[in-house]
N, C-alpha and C positions, 0 to 999 in steps of 0.2 A: 499449560496448553489451552485451557479454556479461554484464557484472555486473548492469545494470538489467533484463535479461531473464531472470535466474536461471540462466544457463548456467555461470557461474563463481562460486564462493563467494568473496566479498570478504575473508573472514577467513583462509581457508586457501589461497587462490589455486589451487584445484583445480576440476576439472569436477564437474558434478552428475549425479545419476541420477534417473530417473523412478520414483517408488514409489507404491504404493497407500496410501490413507488409513490403513489398518490398521497400517502400519509407523510412522506418526506418532502416532496416538492409541490404537492397540490395538483399534479398532472403527471401524465406518463411522458418521460423524457428519454430514458435509456432502456426501458424494457426489462428491468431487473427487480428482484425482491431485495429487501434490506433487513438486517438484524438491527433492532433498536433497543436501547436500554428501557427497562420497564419504569424507571423513575424519572430520567431526564430525556425528553424527546429529542434533544439536540445531540445526543450521543448515539451514533449509528455507523454502520458500515454496509456497503453494497455486497451483494452475493453474485457469484458466477451465474450466467444464464444457462441453467441446466435444471433437470428434474431434481437432482440432488441438492440439498441446501448446503452450500459451502461458501463461507464468507471470503471476501477478498483480503481479509486481514483482521486486525483488532478494531474494536469499537473506538471511535475517535470523536473528539469535540471539534469545534470549528477551528481552533488554533492548530491542532494536529493535522486536520484535513488540509489546511493551507500549507503546512510544512511538507506534507507528503507530495502535494502538487509541485511545490518548489523543488524538491529533490528530483522528481521525475523530469521537470523542465531542464534542469542542469545535467542530470545523468543521461537522459535519453539522447541528448545531442551527441554523446560519445559513440553511439552505435547506429542511430537512425540514418545518417548519411552514408554509412558503410554497408547497410543492409543489402543494397542492390549488387554490390560487388562481392559481398560475403554474407550468404544467408545465415551464417552462424554468429554474426556480429553481436546480436543481442545476448546469446548464451555466453559468448566470450566476455562480454562486458559484465554480466552478473557473476561469472566465475572470477573475474578480476576483483569485483566488489567483495565477494565471499572470501577470497584469499587475503586481500589487503586488510580487511577489517576482522578477519578470523571469525566469520559468521558461517555456520554450516549452510551449505548451498541451498538446502531445502527450506531454510528459514530466511534466506537473503532476499526479502521482498520489502519494499517500503511500506506496504500495507500492514506488515507485522511489526513495524518499528514504533517505538514511543517517541515522545518529544525529544528526550535527551539524545537518543540515537540519531534522529533526523538532524538535529543541530550539530552534533559531532561530525557526522558524515558531510553535511553541507560545508562546514568550516574546513574540512580536509580536502574537499574537491578543488579548492582554489590552488593547491600545490601538487596534488597527487593524481588528478583525473587525466588519464590519457584522452586525447581529443578524438581519436578514432580507433575502432577495432576492425582493422582490415586484414 
């Protein structure tokens, strides 16, 4: 649980620290805090914009961050166009993802996935991803 919540770096097996966005990007871009590995400064994850420190997922290196973005680009197309006609399209899409890949719904977020899961899901999207959740 400590890995998928960003408390432990899965690459270095050390705890993380809460840092300001300026420590990640050198400036304020998104208005959020980050959890960063205490050993490798390139291993980090953003946090929700709230008073409570809650990560958006697991600590990621540059390769995993790129895979997560790619997963979102492909997957989000399946529900974004339908959101105007069906306000539940996003939830239905994640329910489909959860059911299809047998991931408990509460853990079915790209932010919590590792490289192997992201690659597996991306390869599966080519044949299994419904184009819209209407």
